[in-house]
C-alpha positions, 0 to 999 in steps of 0.5 A, spaced: 428 479 258 421 481 255 419 478 248 423 483 243 417 482 238 412 484 243 417 490 244 417 492 237 410 491 236 408 496 242 413 502 240 412 501 232 404 502 234 406 508 239 410 511 234 405 511 228 400 513 233 403 520 235 399 526 233 405 531 235 412 532 237 411 532 244 407 525 244 413 522 239 418 525 245 414 521 250 415 515 246 422 516 245 423 516 252 419 510 254 423 506 249 430 509 248 431 514 254 435 512 260 430 508 264 426 506 257 425 499 256 430 497 251 435 501 254 434 497 261 434 491 257 441 492 254 443 493 261 441 486 262 446 483 257 452 484 262 448 478 267 447 473 261 452 468 259 457 469 253 452 464 249 446 468 251 449 475 249 451 473 242 444 472 241 440 477 245 446 483 243 445 483 236 437 483 236 437 488 241 441 493 237 437 491 231 431 493 235 434 499 238 436 502 231 429 500 228 425 504 233 430 510 232 429 510 225 422 510 226 422 515 231 426 520 226 421 518 220 415 520 224 418 526 226 420 528 219 413 526 217 410 531 223 414 537 221 412 536 213 405 536 216 406 542 220 409 546 214 403 544 209 398 546 214 402 553 215 402 554 208 395 552 207 393 557 212 398 563 210 396 562 202 395 568 199 391 570 192 396 574 188 390 576 184 386 580 190 387 587 191 393 589 195 392 592 202 394 599 203 400 600 206 404 607 208 409 609 203 415 612 207 414 617 212 415 624 212 418 628 218 414 633 222 419 639 220 418 637 212 410 637 213 410 643 217 414 647 211 409 644 206 403 647 211 406 654 211 408 654 204 401 652 202 398 657 207 402 663 205 402 661 197 394 662 198 396 670 200 401 671 194 407 669 197 413 666 193 418 661 196 425 664 196 432 660 197 439 662 199 446 659 201 447 656 208 454 659 208 453 666 207 458 672 207 458 676 214 455 682 209 449 678 207 448 675 214 449 681 218 451 688 215 446 688 210 441 687 216 443 693 220 447 689 225 452 693 228 459 690 229 459 690 236 452 686 236 453 679 240 450 675 235 457 677 231 461 673 237 464 666 236 460 664 242 453 665 238 455 664 231 459 659 227 464 662 223 468 659 217 475 658 218 480 663 214 487 662 213 491 669 215 491 674 210 485 671 206 482 677 202 476 674 202 470 677 207 469 672 213 463 667 212 458 664 217 453 658 217 447 663 216 444 665 223 437 666 220 434 666 213 434 674 213 440 674 208 435 670 203 430 676 203 436 681 201 438 677 196 431 676 193 430 684 193 437 685 190 434 680 184 427 682 184 426 689 187 420 691 189 414 690 190 415 683 193 412 678 197 416 672 199 417 667 205 424 664 206 424 657 209 430 653 211 436 651 216 439 656 220 445 655 225 447 658 232 451 656 238 445 653 242 443 646 245 438 644 250 431 641 250 428 647 246 434 649 242 439 646 237 445 648 234 442 647 227 434 648 226 429 651 221 426 657 220 421 661 216 421 668 215 417 673 211 417 679 207 412 684 203 414 690 200 410 695 197 408 702 197 403 703 203 404 696 207 403 698 214 403 694 221 395 693 220 397 689 214 402 685 218 397 683 223 392 681 218 397 676 215 399 673 221 392 672 224 390 669 217 397 664 218 395 662 225 388 661 224 390 656 218 396 653 221 393 651 228 386 650 224 382 654 229 376 659 227 379 664 232 385 667 234 388 673 238 395 676 237 398 681 242 404 685 239 409 687 244 414 693 243 421 690 242 427 691 238 431 688 232 436 691 228 433 690 221 426 692 223 423 699 226 418 699 229 419 692 232 414 687 235 414 680 239 408 677 237 404 673 242 398 668 241 392 667 246 392 660 249 390 655 254 394 650 258 388 647 262 390 640 264 397 640 260 394 641 253 395 647 249 389 650 246 390 656 241 385 661 241 382 661 248 384 661 255 387 667 259 395 665 257 399 668 252 405 665 248 410 668 244 411 665 237 414 670 233 418 676 232 416 682 226 416 689 224 417 694 219 423 693 215 428 698 217 430 703 211 437 701 212 435 694 210 432 696 204 437 701 202 442 695 202 438 691 198 437 696 193 430 698 194 429 706 195 426 707 202 423 713 200 418 710 195 417 703 198 416 700 205 414 693 208 414 688 213 418 682 215 417 676 220 420 670 222 419 664 226 422 657 228 419 651 224 421 646 229 418 650 235 411 651 231 411 644 229 412 642 237 406 646 239 401 644 233 403 636 234 405 636 241 412 634 241 416 635 247 423 635 246 426 638 240 432 634 240 428 628 238 427 631 231 434 630 229 436 623 233 433 618 227 429 614 231 424 610 227 419 609 232 419 616 234 418 618 226 413 612 225 409 616 231 410 623 229 411 622 222 406 623 216 404 619 210 408 620 204 401 621 200 399 626 205 400 632 201 397 639 205 393 643 202 388 649 204 382 645 201 384 638 203 386 640 210 393 641 212 394 635 217 391 628 219 
């Protein structure tokens, strides 16, 4: 058996000289591993006489315990040194100015609402609001939508539950923000210029439709307003919203119960290379519906159609947000995916304005 004093000196020196935990582990294996020198020496005890074992056994156990204690102490010292180095590297002077960080994230729908509000406010439009649960009179009758119209069927509209014999009129989750226009005219009369942004509900859901989505409608009533005024307002809006110098709109005759005449509005664009560019190219894309307010709608709102006339328009906020910011799927707007929100969201301090710029 090798001299225990020599083994002790050898391994205590090696332990003291270990520079990291990997080197320390090599020393442990060489001394106390299955094939380590001290472990092999302890196996030799079985070959000794009883008298020899009485002397060698306690000595080997004492050496093993001493080496094990030295290994633990060195491991703790190495860990303390590593922590000290890490703390030194991560030291922070709290008196230095802080690093700017994003304070929350604004959803693209909220950002676009703020953008269009800023644009229409510059043209003299106020913001009007109304309830999301509406009577069918405000949602349909006052807007010249007849009882047989498909929009009044349960496969297209969310009707609120009513007990049999309930005398109250039927109520629905509003299918558009047009009822807000009726309420605004009843409250303010004419002349009036308002936009009505907000949530609306319809029985539809796919990549470009959702049962709850966002819409903005505009209304302007005065003595001599015409389709020419409507065209100018929409051109100015599109130019400011899409942040381009030139836009070209195309009005196609259509039919809406609440406007006469009515027109779908297309905007000239290009899809070259799969990228949308507004105001150039040979393609046309529908973006909104519009028209002159129907006399029956004015009458229902308490405005004399013989003295006043005006125009109205409506568009999907989610859709124009998708077009402007390249968002491919409407359903992602409502999935609460933080990764999506961080990618498409806006800084809480990025308040849109025509002078400072609408978007990033």
